[in-house]
N, CA, C, O and the ligand as a Tripos MOL2 file, in Angstrom:
@<TRIPOS>MOLECULE
protein
  293   291    74     0     0
PROTEIN
NO_CHARGES

@<TRIPOS>ATOM
      1 N          56.9790   -6.6550   73.9480 N.3       1 MET1
      2 CA         56.3960   -5.9140   72.8330 C.3       1 MET1
      3 C          57.4060   -5.7850   71.7070 C.2       1 MET1
      4 O          58.5810   -5.5090   71.9450 O.2       1 MET1
      5 N          56.9490   -5.9820   70.4940 N.am      2 ASP2
      6 CA         57.8280   -5.8500   69.3430 C.3       2 ASP2
      7 C          58.2750   -4.4040   69.1640 C.2       2 ASP2
      8 O          57.5300   -3.4690   69.4580 O.2       2 ASP2
      9 N          59.4900   -4.2360   68.6820 N.am      3 PHE3
     10 CA         59.9800   -2.8950   68.3930 C.3       3 PHE3
     11 C          59.2540   -2.3580   67.1730 C.2       3 PHE3
     12 O          59.1820   -3.0170   66.1350 O.2       3 PHE3
     13 N          58.7180   -1.1600   67.3100 N.am      4 ARG4
     14 CA         58.0470   -0.5360   66.1720 C.3       4 ARG4
     15 C          58.6770    0.8100   65.8870 C.2       4 ARG4
     16 O          58.5880    1.7350   66.6950 O.2       4 ARG4
     17 N          59.3120    0.9150   64.7350 N.am      5 PRO5
     18 CA         59.9480    2.1780   64.3960 C.3       5 PRO5
     19 C          58.9290    3.2110   63.9360 C.2       5 PRO5
     20 O          57.8060    2.8860   63.5490 O.2       5 PRO5
     21 N          59.3570    4.4570   63.9910 N.am      6 CYS6
     22 CA         58.5710    5.5670   63.4570 C.3       6 CYS6
     23 C          58.3000    5.3040   61.9760 C.2       6 CYS6
     24 O          59.1650    4.7840   61.2700 O.2       6 CYS6
     25 N          57.1190    5.6550   61.5080 N.am      7 SER7
     26 CA         56.7820    5.3640   60.1110 C.3       7 SER7
     27 C          57.2590    6.4340   59.1360 C.2       7 SER7
     28 O          57.0890    6.2870   57.9260 O.2       7 SER7
     29 N          57.8560    7.5120   59.6510 N.am      8 ARG8
     30 CA         58.3890    8.5410   58.7500 C.3       8 ARG8
     31 C          59.6290    8.0020   58.0440 C.2       8 ARG8
     32 O          60.4320    7.2750   58.6290 O.2       8 ARG8
     33 N          59.7600    8.3690   56.7990 N.am      9 VAL9
     34 CA         60.9000    7.9170   56.0030 C.3       9 VAL9
     35 C          62.2080    8.3700   56.6470 C.2       9 VAL9
     36 O          62.3470    9.5230   57.0550 O.2       9 VAL9
     37 N          63.1480    7.4600   56.7310 N.am     10 ALA10
     38 CA         64.4900    7.7450   57.2300 C.3      10 ALA10
     39 C          64.5490    8.0310   58.7200 C.2      10 ALA10
     40 O          65.5700    8.5120   59.2130 O.2      10 ALA10
     41 N          63.4920    7.7490   59.4370 N.am     11 CYS11
     42 CA         63.5090    7.9550   60.8850 C.3      11 CYS11
     43 C          63.5980    6.5950   61.5530 C.2      11 CYS11
     44 O          62.7710    5.7190   61.2980 O.2      11 CYS11
     45 N          64.6010    6.4130   62.4110 N.am     12 GLN12
     46 CA         64.8220    5.1230   63.0690 C.3      12 GLN12
     47 C          64.3860    5.1340   64.5200 C.2      12 GLN12
     48 O          64.5860    4.1530   65.2360 O.2      12 GLN12
     49 N          63.8000    6.2230   64.9590 N.am     13 ALA13
     50 CA         63.4170    6.3230   66.3730 C.3      13 ALA13
     51 C          62.2420    5.3950   66.6800 C.2      13 ALA13
     52 O          61.4150    5.1270   65.8090 O.2      13 ALA13
     53 N          62.1730    4.9100   67.9100 N.am     14 PRO14
     54 CA         61.0540    4.0370   68.2750 C.3      14 PRO14
     55 C          59.7470    4.8160   68.3210 C.2      14 PRO14
     56 O          59.7140    5.9670   68.7550 O.2      14 PRO14
     57 N          58.6790    4.1820   67.8720 N.am     15 ALA15
     58 CA         57.3710    4.8260   67.8790 C.3      15 ALA15
     59 C          56.8260    4.8960   69.3010 C.2      15 ALA15
     60 O          56.9210    3.9360   70.0650 O.2      15 ALA15
     61 N          56.2670    6.0200   69.6320 N.am     16 VAL16
     62 CA         55.6610    6.1840   70.9600 C.3      16 VAL16
     63 C          54.1990    6.6010   70.8510 C.2      16 VAL16
     64 O          53.4730    6.6180   71.8450 O.2      16 VAL16
     65 N          53.7740    6.9360   69.6380 N.am     17 ALA17
     66 CA         52.4050    7.4110   69.4590 C.3      17 ALA17
     67 C          51.8480    6.8880   68.1430 C.2      17 ALA17
     68 O          52.5960    6.5190   67.2380 O.2      17 ALA17
     69 N          50.5330    6.8620   68.0530 N.am     18 THR18
     70 CA         49.8860    6.4310   66.8240 C.3      18 THR18
     71 C          48.9490    7.5310   66.3470 C.2      18 THR18
     72 O          48.1220    8.0480   67.0970 O.2      18 THR18
     73 N          49.1090    7.8690   65.0740 N.am     19 LEU19
     74 CA         48.2560    8.8780   64.4550 C.3      19 LEU19
     75 C          47.2170    8.1470   63.6080 C.2      19 LEU19
     76 O          47.5570    7.3700   62.7150 O.2      19 LEU19
     77 N          45.9700    8.4040   63.9000 N.am     20 THR20
     78 CA         44.8890    7.7200   63.1950 C.3      20 THR20
     79 C          44.0180    8.7390   62.4810 C.2      20 THR20
     80 O          43.6560    9.7690   63.0490 O.2      20 THR20
     81 N          43.6870    8.4460   61.2410 N.am     21 PHE21
     82 CA         42.8540    9.3600   60.4640 C.3      21 PHE21
     83 C          41.4260    8.8460   60.3930 C.2      21 PHE21
     84 O          41.1610    7.7160   59.9830 O.2      21 PHE21
     85 N          40.5120    9.7230   60.8070 N.am     22 ASP22
     86 CA         39.0890    9.4070   60.6970 C.3      22 ASP22
     87 C          38.5670   10.2200   59.5290 C.2      22 ASP22
     88 O          38.2260   11.3940   59.6720 O.2      22 ASP22
     89 N          38.5090    9.5770   58.3710 N.am     23 TYR23
     90 CA         38.1610   10.2990   57.1480 C.3      23 TYR23
     91 C          36.7270   10.8200   57.1670 C.2      23 TYR23
     92 O          36.4430   11.8540   56.5630 O.2      23 TYR23
     93 N          35.8340   10.1330   57.8410 N.am     24 ALA24
     94 CA         34.4290   10.5570   57.8790 C.3      24 ALA24
     95 C          34.2820   11.9120   58.5510 C.2      24 ALA24
     96 O          33.4730   12.7410   58.1360 O.2      24 ALA24
     97 N          35.0900   12.1320   59.6150 N.am     25 ASP25
     98 CA         34.9690   13.3680   60.3810 C.3      25 ASP25
     99 C          36.1130   14.3380   60.1300 C.2      25 ASP25
    100 O          36.1920   15.3790   60.7830 O.2      25 ASP25
    101 N          37.0100   14.0120   59.1860 N.am     26 ALA26
    102 CA         38.1790   14.8590   58.9170 C.3      26 ALA26
    103 C          38.9040   15.1490   60.2300 C.2      26 ALA26
    104 O          39.2490   16.2910   60.5330 O.2      26 ALA26
    105 N          39.1220   14.0950   60.9880 N.am     27 LEU27
    106 CA         39.7500   14.2360   62.2960 C.3      27 LEU27
    107 C          40.9650   13.3240   62.3940 C.2      27 LEU27
    108 O          40.8840   12.1260   62.1240 O.2      27 LEU27
    109 N          42.0810   13.9070   62.7800 N.am     28 ALA28
    110 CA         43.2840   13.1130   63.0210 C.3      28 ALA28
    111 C          43.4780   13.0230   64.5270 C.2      28 ALA28
    112 O          43.4540   14.0370   65.2240 O.2      28 ALA28
    113 N          43.6700   11.8190   65.0200 N.am     29 VAL29
    114 CA         43.8190   11.6180   66.4620 C.3      29 VAL29
    115 C          45.2210   11.0960   66.7600 C.2      29 VAL29
    116 O          45.6470   10.0660   66.2390 O.2      29 VAL29
    117 N          45.9220   11.8360   67.6140 N.am     30 LEU30
    118 CA         47.2650   11.4350   68.0090 C.3      30 LEU30
    119 C          47.1740   10.8990   69.4340 C.2      30 LEU30
    120 O          46.9250   11.6500   70.3770 O.2      30 LEU30
    121 N          47.3770    9.6120   69.5740 N.am     31 GLY31
    122 CA         47.2300    8.9970   70.8910 C.3      31 GLY31
    123 C          48.3900    8.0850   71.2060 C.2      31 GLY31
    124 O          49.3420    7.9900   70.4320 O.2      31 GLY31
    125 N          48.3160    7.4100   72.3430 N.am     32 PRO32
    126 CA         49.3570    6.4520   72.7160 C.3      32 PRO32
    127 C          49.4860    5.3620   71.6500 C.2      32 PRO32
    128 O          48.5380    5.0850   70.9150 O.2      32 PRO32
    129 N          50.6420    4.7640   71.5780 N.am     33 LEU33
    130 CA         50.9020    3.7310   70.5800 C.3      33 LEU33
    131 C          49.8130    2.6570   70.5910 C.2      33 LEU33
    132 O          49.5430    2.0310   71.6160 O.2      33 LEU33
    133 N          49.2050    2.4640   69.4370 N.am     34 ALA34
    134 CA         48.1020    1.5060   69.3440 C.3      34 ALA34
    135 C          48.6150    0.0750   69.4340 C.2      34 ALA34
    136 O          49.7200   -0.2330   68.9880 O.2      34 ALA34
    137 N          47.8070   -0.7770   70.0080 N.am     35 VAL35
    138 CA         48.1890   -2.1850   70.1520 C.3      35 VAL35
    139 C          48.1170   -2.8860   68.8050 C.2      35 VAL35
    140 O          48.9590   -3.7250   68.4850 O.2      35 VAL35
    141 N          47.1190   -2.5410   68.0300 N.am     36 THR36
    142 CA         46.9570   -3.1710   66.7240 C.3      36 THR36
    143 C          47.1770   -2.1620   65.6130 C.2      36 THR36
    144 O          46.8680   -0.9790   65.7550 O.2      36 THR36
    145 N          47.7150   -2.6470   64.5070 N.am     37 LYS37
    146 CA         47.9520   -1.7940   63.3590 C.3      37 LYS37
    147 C          46.6660   -1.6790   62.5430 C.2      37 LYS37
    148 O          45.9480   -2.6580   62.3380 O.2      37 LYS37
    149 N          46.3990   -0.4710   62.0900 N.am     38 SER38
    150 CA         45.2590   -0.2640   61.2150 C.3      38 SER38
    151 C          45.7710    0.3910   59.9470 C.2      38 SER38
    152 O          46.7630    1.1190   59.9860 O.2      38 SER38
    153 N          45.1100    0.1430   58.8170 N.am     39 PRO39
    154 CA         45.5840    0.7300   57.5510 C.3      39 PRO39
    155 C          45.5200    2.2480   57.5430 C.2      39 PRO39
    156 O          46.1620    2.8910   56.7130 O.2      39 PRO39
    157 N          44.7570    2.8250   58.4530 N.am     40 HIS40
    158 CA         44.6270    4.2820   58.4850 C.3      40 HIS40
    159 C          45.4080    4.9020   59.6370 C.2      40 HIS40
    160 O          45.1620    6.0490   60.0100 O.2      40 HIS40
    161 N          46.3440    4.1500   60.1980 N.am     41 SER41
    162 CA         47.1070    4.7100   61.3070 C.3      41 SER41
    163 C          48.5980    4.6320   61.0220 C.2      41 SER41
    164 O          49.0620    3.7680   60.2790 O.2      41 SER41
    165 N          49.3330    5.5460   61.6250 N.am     42 PHE42
    166 CA         50.7620    5.6370   61.4200 C.3      42 PHE42
    167 C          51.4460    5.7630   62.7730 C.2      42 PHE42
    168 O          51.0510    6.5810   63.6030 O.2      42 PHE42
    169 N          52.4660    4.9530   62.9900 N.am     43 ASP43
    170 CA         53.2160    5.0370   64.2390 C.3      43 ASP43
    171 C          54.2510    6.1500   64.1180 C.2      43 ASP43
    172 O          54.9140    6.2870   63.0900 O.2      43 ASP43
    173 N          54.3800    6.9300   65.1680 N.am     44 LEU44
    174 CA         55.3140    8.0550   65.1430 C.3      44 LEU44
    175 C          56.1730    8.0870   66.3990 C.2      44 LEU44
    176 O          55.7290    7.6990   67.4790 O.2      44 LEU44
    177 N          57.4070    8.5540   66.2420 N.am     45 CYS45
    178 CA         58.2740    8.7510   67.3910 C.3      45 CYS45
    179 C          57.8470   10.0520   68.0880 C.2      45 CYS45
    180 O          56.9990   10.7840   67.5780 O.2      45 CYS45
    181 N          58.4320   10.3280   69.2380 N.am     46 ALA46
    182 CA         58.0400   11.5110   70.0120 C.3      46 ALA46
    183 C          58.2330   12.7900   69.2180 C.2      46 ALA46
    184 O          57.3910   13.6870   69.2520 O.2      46 ALA46
    185 N          59.3570   12.8680   68.4990 N.am     47 ARG47
    186 CA         59.6450   14.0920   67.7540 C.3      47 ARG47
    187 C          58.6450   14.3100   66.6270 C.2      47 ARG47
    188 O          58.1130   15.4070   66.4620 O.2      47 ARG47
    189 N          58.3930   13.2560   65.8520 N.am     48 HIS48
    190 CA         57.4600   13.4100   64.7470 C.3      48 HIS48
    191 C          56.0170   13.5660   65.2270 C.2      48 HIS48
    192 O          55.2070   14.2100   64.5610 O.2      48 HIS48
    193 N          55.6970   12.9830   66.3720 N.am     49 ALA49
    194 CA         54.3570   13.1810   66.9310 C.3      49 ALA49
    195 C          54.1690   14.6530   67.2650 C.2      49 ALA49
    196 O          53.1030   15.2280   67.0450 O.2      49 ALA49
    197 N          55.2280   15.2490   67.8020 N.am     50 GLN50
    198 CA         55.1670   16.6530   68.1850 C.3      50 GLN50
    199 C          55.0600   17.5570   66.9640 C.2      50 GLN50
    200 O          54.4410   18.6200   67.0230 O.2      50 GLN50
    201 N          55.6610   17.1340   65.8680 N.am     51 LEU51
    202 CA         55.6950   17.9500   64.6510 C.3      51 LEU51
    203 C          54.4780   17.7320   63.7580 C.2      51 LEU51
    204 O          54.3430   18.3780   62.7190 O.2      51 LEU51
    205 N          53.6040   16.8340   64.1570 N.am     52 THR52
    206 CA         52.4680   16.4920   63.3080 C.3      52 THR52
    207 C          51.5480   17.6710   63.0290 C.2      52 THR52
    208 O          51.1620   18.4130   63.9320 O.2      52 THR52
    209 N          51.2160   17.8210   61.7750 N.am     53 THR53
    210 CA         50.2060   18.8000   61.3850 C.3      53 THR53
    211 C          49.2060   18.0760   60.4990 C.2      53 THR53
    212 O          49.4950   16.9880   60.0010 O.2      53 THR53
    213 N          48.0520   18.6550   60.3010 N.am     54 VAL54
    214 CA         47.0250   18.0150   59.4880 C.3      54 VAL54
    215 C          46.6450   18.9300   58.3300 C.2      54 VAL54
    216 O          46.8450   20.1430   58.4020 O.2      54 VAL54
    217 N          46.0970   18.3540   57.2620 N.am     55 PRO55
    218 CA         45.7120   19.1620   56.1010 C.3      55 PRO55
    219 C          44.6440   20.1880   56.4590 C.2      55 PRO55
    220 O          43.9370   20.0460   57.4560 O.2      55 PRO55
    221 N          44.5410   21.2200   55.6320 N.am     56 ALA56
    222 CA         43.5170   22.2400   55.8500 C.3      56 ALA56
    223 C          42.1430   21.5920   55.8820 C.2      56 ALA56
    224 O          41.8360   20.7240   55.0650 O.2      56 ALA56
    225 N          41.3270   22.0160   56.8200 N.am     57 GLY57
    226 CA         39.9920   21.4680   56.9340 C.3      57 GLY57
    227 C          39.9020   20.2970   57.8980 C.2      57 GLY57
    228 O          38.8130   19.8340   58.2340 O.2      57 GLY57
    229 N          41.0800   19.8170   58.3430 N.am     58 TRP58
    230 CA         41.1180   18.7060   59.2870 C.3      58 TRP58
    231 C          41.3650   19.2290   60.6960 C.2      58 TRP58
    232 O          41.9500   20.2950   60.8900 O.2      58 TRP58
    233 N          40.9090   18.4570   61.6700 N.am     59 SER59
    234 CA         41.1840   18.7780   63.0640 C.3      59 SER59
    235 C          42.1810   17.7610   63.6010 C.2      59 SER59
    236 O          42.1910   16.6000   63.1910 O.2      59 SER59
    237 N          43.0180   18.2180   64.5260 N.am     60 LEU60
    238 CA         43.9760   17.3090   65.1660 C.3      60 LEU60
    239 C          43.6720   17.2600   66.6590 C.2      60 LEU60
    240 O          43.6250   18.2890   67.3330 O.2      60 LEU60
    241 N          43.4680   16.0520   67.1570 N.am     61 MET61
    242 CA         43.2070   15.8790   68.5710 C.3      61 MET61
    243 C          44.3880   15.1400   69.1870 C.2      61 MET61
    244 O          44.7100   14.0220   68.7860 O.2      61 MET61
    245 N          45.0290   15.7740   70.1630 N.am     62 ARG62
    246 CA         46.1690   15.1460   70.8380 C.3      62 ARG62
    247 C          45.7040   14.5490   72.1560 C.2      62 ARG62
    248 O          45.0070   15.1950   72.9390 O.2      62 ARG62
    249 N          46.0980   13.3210   72.3840 N.am     63 HIS63
    250 CA         45.7560   12.6670   73.6440 C.3      63 HIS63
    251 C          46.4850   13.3600   74.7910 C.2      63 HIS63
    252 O          47.6440   13.7490   74.6540 O.2      63 HIS63
    253 N          45.8040   13.5100   75.9140 N.am     64 ALA64
    254 CA         46.3840   14.2050   77.0640 C.3      64 ALA64
    255 C          47.6800   13.5570   77.5370 C.2      64 ALA64
    256 O          48.5590   14.2400   78.0610 O.2      64 ALA64
    257 N          47.8030   12.2600   77.3570 N.am     65 ALA65
    258 CA         48.9940   11.5450   77.8050 C.3      65 ALA65
    259 C          50.2420   11.9850   77.0450 C.2      65 ALA65
    260 O          51.3650   11.7520   77.4910 O.2      65 ALA65
    261 N          50.0360   12.6150   75.9050 N.am     66 LEU66
    262 CA         51.1780   13.0570   75.1070 C.3      66 LEU66
    263 C          51.5270   14.5050   75.4040 C.2      66 LEU66
    264 O          52.3620   15.0990   74.7220 O.2      66 LEU66
    265 N          50.9000   15.0650   76.4070 N.am     67 GLY67
    266 CA         51.2760   16.4080   76.8280 C.3      67 GLY67
    267 C          50.5350   17.5130   76.1020 C.2      67 GLY67
    268 O          50.9360   18.6750   76.1720 O.2      67 GLY67
    269 N          49.4710   17.1730   75.4130 N.am     68 GLY68
    270 CA         48.7100   18.1980   74.7060 C.3      68 GLY68
    271 C          49.5980   18.9280   73.7230 C.2      68 GLY68
    272 O          50.3770   18.3050   73.0010 O.2      68 GLY68
    273 N          49.4860   20.2390   73.6910 N.am     69 ASP69
    274 CA         50.2930   21.0200   72.7550 C.3      69 ASP69
    275 C          51.5170   21.6340   73.4360 C.2      69 ASP69
    276 O          52.1640   22.5160   72.8730 O.2      69 ASP69
    277 N          51.8300   21.1700   74.6370 N.am     70 GLN70
    278 CA         53.0020   21.7060   75.3190 C.3      70 GLN70
    279 C          54.2670   21.1580   74.6770 C.2      70 GLN70
    280 O          54.3470   19.9620   74.3950 O.2      70 GLN70
    281 N          55.2510   22.0080   74.4420 N.am     71 PRO71
    282 CA         56.5360   21.5100   73.9070 C.3      71 PRO71
    283 C          57.1900   20.5710   74.9170 C.2      71 PRO71
    284 O          57.1650   20.8270   76.1210 O.2      71 PRO71
    285 N          57.7660   19.5000   74.4250 N.am     72 GLN72
    286 CA         58.4160   18.5360   75.3180 C.3      72 GLN72
    287 C          59.9070   18.5300   75.0640 C.2      72 GLN72
    288 O          60.4620   17.5530   74.5620 O.2      72 GLN72
    289 N          60.5550   19.6400   75.4200 N.am     73 LEU73
    290 CA         61.9800   19.7480   75.1480 C.3      73 LEU73
    291 C          62.7800   19.6970   76.4430 C.2      73 LEU73
    292 O          64.0080   19.7740   76.4120 O.2      73 LEU73
    293 ZN         60.1890    9.8210   63.6770 Zn       74 ZN74
@<TRIPOS>BOND
     1     1     2 1
     2     2     3 1
     3     3     4 2
     4     3     5 am
     5     5     6 1
     6     6     7 1
     7     7     8 2
     8     7     9 am
     9     9    10 1
    10    10    11 1
    11    11    12 2
    12    11    13 am
    13    13    14 1
    14    14    15 1
    15    15    16 2
    16    15    17 am
    17    17    18 1
    18    18    19 1
    19    19    20 2
    20    19    21 am
    21    21    22 1
    22    22    23 1
    23    23    24 2
    24    23    25 am
    25    25    26 1
    26    26    27 1
    27    27    28 2
    28    27    29 am
    29    29    30 1
    30    30    31 1
    31    31    32 2
    32    31    33 am
    33    33    34 1
    34    34    35 1
    35    35    36 2
    36    35    37 am
    37    37    38 1
    38    38    39 1
    39    39    40 2
    40    39    41 am
    41    41    42 1
    42    42    43 1
    43    43    44 2
    44    43    45 am
    45    45    46 1
    46    46    47 1
    47    47    48 2
    48    47    49 am
    49    49    50 1
    50    50    51 1
    51    51    52 2
    52    51    53 am
    53    53    54 1
    54    54    55 1
    55    55    56 2
    56    55    57 am
    57    57    58 1
    58    58    59 1
    59    59    60 2
    60    59    61 am
    61    61    62 1
    62    62    63 1
    63    63    64 2
    64    63    65 am
    65    65    66 1
    66    66    67 1
    67    67    68 2
    68    67    69 am
    69    69    70 1
    70    70    71 1
    71    71    72 2
    72    71    73 am
    73    73    74 1
    74    74    75 1
    75    75    76 2
    76    75    77 am
    77    77    78 1
    78    78    79 1
    79    79    80 2
    80    79    81 am
    81    81    82 1
    82    82    83 1
    83    83    84 2
    84    83    85 am
    85    85    86 1
    86    86    87 1
    87    87    88 2
    88    87    89 am
    89    89    90 1
    90    90    91 1
    91    91    92 2
    92    91    93 am
    93    93    94 1
    94    94    95 1
    95    95    96 2
    96    95    97 am
    97    97    98 1
    98    98    99 1
    99    99   100 2
   100    99   101 am
   101   101   102 1
   102   102   103 1
   103   103   104 2
   104   103   105 am
   105   105   106 1
   106   106   107 1
   107   107   108 2
   108   107   109 am
   109   109   110 1
   110   110   111 1
   111   111   112 2
   112   111   113 am
   113   113   114 1
   114   114   115 1
   115   115   116 2
   116   115   117 am
   117   117   118 1
   118   118   119 1
   119   119   120 2
   120   119   121 am
   121   121   122 1
   122   122   123 1
   123   123   124 2
   124   123   125 am
   125   125   126 1
   126   126   127 1
   127   127   128 2
   128   127   129 am
   129   129   130 1
   130   130   131 1
   131   131   132 2
   132   131   133 am
   133   133   134 1
   134   134   135 1
   135   135   136 2
   136   135   137 am
   137   137   138 1
   138   138   139 1
   139   139   140 2
   140   139   141 am
   141   141   142 1
   142   142   143 1
   143   143   144 2
   144   143   145 am
   145   145   146 1
   146   146   147 1
   147   147   148 2
   148   147   149 am
   149   149   150 1
   150   150   151 1
   151   151   152 2
   152   151   153 am
   153   153   154 1
   154   154   155 1
   155   155   156 2
   156   155   157 am
   157   157   158 1
   158   158   159 1
   159   159   160 2
   160   159   161 am
   161   161   162 1
   162   162   163 1
   163   163   164 2
   164   163   165 am
   165   165   166 1
   166   166   167 1
   167   167   168 2
   168   167   169 am
   169   169   170 1
   170   170   171 1
   171   171   172 2
   172   171   173 am
   173   173   174 1
   174   174   175 1
   175   175   176 2
   176   175   177 am
   177   177   178 1
   178   178   179 1
   179   179   180 2
   180   179   181 am
   181   181   182 1
   182   182   183 1
   183   183   184 2
   184   183   185 am
   185   185   186 1
   186   186   187 1
   187   187   188 2
   188   187   189 am
   189   189   190 1
   190   190   191 1
   191   191   192 2
   192   191   193 am
   193   193   194 1
   194   194   195 1
   195   195   196 2
   196   195   197 am
   197   197   198 1
   198   198   199 1
   199   199   200 2
   200   199   201 am
   201   201   202 1
   202   202   203 1
   203   203   204 2
   204   203   205 am
   205   205   206 1
   206   206   207 1
   207   207   208 2
   208   207   209 am
   209   209   210 1
   210   210   211 1
   211   211   212 2
   212   211   213 am
   213   213   214 1
   214   214   215 1
   215   215   216 2
   216   215   217 am
   217   217   218 1
   218   218   219 1
   219   219   220 2
   220   219   221 am
   221   221   222 1
   222   222   223 1
   223   223   224 2
   224   223   225 am
   225   225   226 1
   226   226   227 1
   227   227   228 2
   228   227   229 am
   229   229   230 1
   230   230   231 1
   231   231   232 2
   232   231   233 am
   233   233   234 1
   234   234   235 1
   235   235   236 2
   236   235   237 am
   237   237   238 1
   238   238   239 1
   239   239   240 2
   240   239   241 am
   241   241   242 1
   242   242   243 1
   243   243   244 2
   244   243   245 am
   245   245   246 1
   246   246   247 1
   247   247   248 2
   248   247   249 am
   249   249   250 1
   250   250   251 1
   251   251   252 2
   252   251   253 am
   253   253   254 1
   254   254   255 1
   255   255   256 2
   256   255   257 am
   257   257   258 1
   258   258   259 1
   259   259   260 2
   260   259   261 am
   261   261   262 1
   262   262   263 1
   263   263   264 2
   264   263   265 am
   265   265   266 1
   266   266   267 1
   267   267   268 2
   268   267   269 am
   269   269   270 1
   270   270   271 1
   271   271   272 2
   272   271   273 am
   273   273   274 1
   274   274   275 1
   275   275   276 2
   276   275   277 am
   277   277   278 1
   278   278   279 1
   279   279   280 2
   280   279   281 am
   281   281   282 1
   282   282   283 1
   283   283   284 2
   284   283   285 am
   285   285   286 1
   286   286   287 1
   287   287   288 2
   288   287   289 am
   289   289   290 1
   290   290   291 1
   291   291   292 2
@<TRIPOS>SUBSTRUCTURE
     1 MET1         2 RESIDUE 1 A MET
     2 ASP2         6 RESIDUE 1 A ASP
     3 PHE3        10 RESIDUE 1 A PHE
     4 ARG4        14 RESIDUE 1 A ARG
     5 PRO5        18 RESIDUE 1 A PRO
     6 CYS6        22 RESIDUE 1 A CYS
     7 SER7        26 RESIDUE 1 A SER
     8 ARG8        30 RESIDUE 1 A ARG
     9 VAL9        34 RESIDUE 1 A VAL
    10 ALA10       38 RESIDUE 1 A ALA
    11 CYS11       42 RESIDUE 1 A CYS
    12 GLN12       46 RESIDUE 1 A GLN
    13 ALA13       50 RESIDUE 1 A ALA
    14 PRO14       54 RESIDUE 1 A PRO
    15 ALA15       58 RESIDUE 1 A ALA
    16 VAL16       62 RESIDUE 1 A VAL
    17 ALA17       66 RESIDUE 1 A ALA
    18 THR18       70 RESIDUE 1 A THR
    19 LEU19       74 RESIDUE 1 A LEU
    20 THR20       78 RESIDUE 1 A THR
    21 PHE21       82 RESIDUE 1 A PHE
    22 ASP22       86 RESIDUE 1 A ASP
    23 TYR23       90 RESIDUE 1 A TYR
    24 ALA24       94 RESIDUE 1 A ALA
    25 ASP25       98 RESIDUE 1 A ASP
    26 ALA26      102 RESIDUE 1 A ALA
    27 LEU27      106 RESIDUE 1 A LEU
    28 ALA28      110 RESIDUE 1 A ALA
    29 VAL29      114 RESIDUE 1 A VAL
    30 LEU30      118 RESIDUE 1 A LEU
    31 GLY31      122 RESIDUE 1 A GLY
    32 PRO32      126 RESIDUE 1 A PRO
    33 LEU33      130 RESIDUE 1 A LEU
    34 ALA34      134 RESIDUE 1 A ALA
    35 VAL35      138 RESIDUE 1 A VAL
    36 THR36      142 RESIDUE 1 A THR
    37 LYS37      146 RESIDUE 1 A LYS
    38 SER38      150 RESIDUE 1 A SER
    39 PRO39      154 RESIDUE 1 A PRO
    40 HIS40      158 RESIDUE 1 A HIS
    41 SER41      162 RESIDUE 1 A SER
    42 PHE42      166 RESIDUE 1 A PHE
    43 ASP43      170 RESIDUE 1 A ASP
    44 LEU44      174 RESIDUE 1 A LEU
    45 CYS45      178 RESIDUE 1 A CYS
    46 ALA46      182 RESIDUE 1 A ALA
    47 ARG47      186 RESIDUE 1 A ARG
    48 HIS48      190 RESIDUE 1 A HIS
    49 ALA49      194 RESIDUE 1 A ALA
    50 GLN50      198 RESIDUE 1 A GLN
    51 LEU51      202 RESIDUE 1 A LEU
    52 THR52      206 RESIDUE 1 A THR
    53 THR53      210 RESIDUE 1 A THR
    54 VAL54      214 RESIDUE 1 A VAL
    55 PRO55      218 RESIDUE 1 A PRO
    56 ALA56      222 RESIDUE 1 A ALA
    57 GLY57      226 RESIDUE 1 A GLY
    58 TRP58      230 RESIDUE 1 A TRP
    59 SER59      234 RESIDUE 1 A SER
    60 LEU60      238 RESIDUE 1 A LEU
    61 MET61      242 RESIDUE 1 A MET
    62 ARG62      246 RESIDUE 1 A ARG
    63 HIS63      250 RESIDUE 1 A HIS
    64 ALA64      254 RESIDUE 1 A ALA
    65 ALA65      258 RESIDUE 1 A ALA
    66 LEU66      262 RESIDUE 1 A LEU
    67 GLY67      266 RESIDUE 1 A GLY
    68 GLY68      270 RESIDUE 1 A GLY
    69 ASP69      274 RESIDUE 1 A ASP
    70 GLN70      278 RESIDUE 1 A GLN
    71 PRO71      282 RESIDUE 1 A PRO
    72 GLN72      286 RESIDUE 1 A GLN
    73 LEU73      290 RESIDUE 1 A LEU
    74 ZN74       293 GROUP 0 **** ****
């Protein structure tokens, strides 16, 4: 598998999760690293995945494989 860095500026950590925006439903889905890149998805490292927040009016759904909302420290 190709190395995919976190998409946050200045972050060199490897991506472990993919954040996808569903604009129709105002839903952001944080799941395991996607196999294919989509224009509406962003790869994130573990730290940035954990820090992810969504705009007001949006819902964030975390995949169970990422530990839900439990801190991973
Ligand atoms: Zn990062």
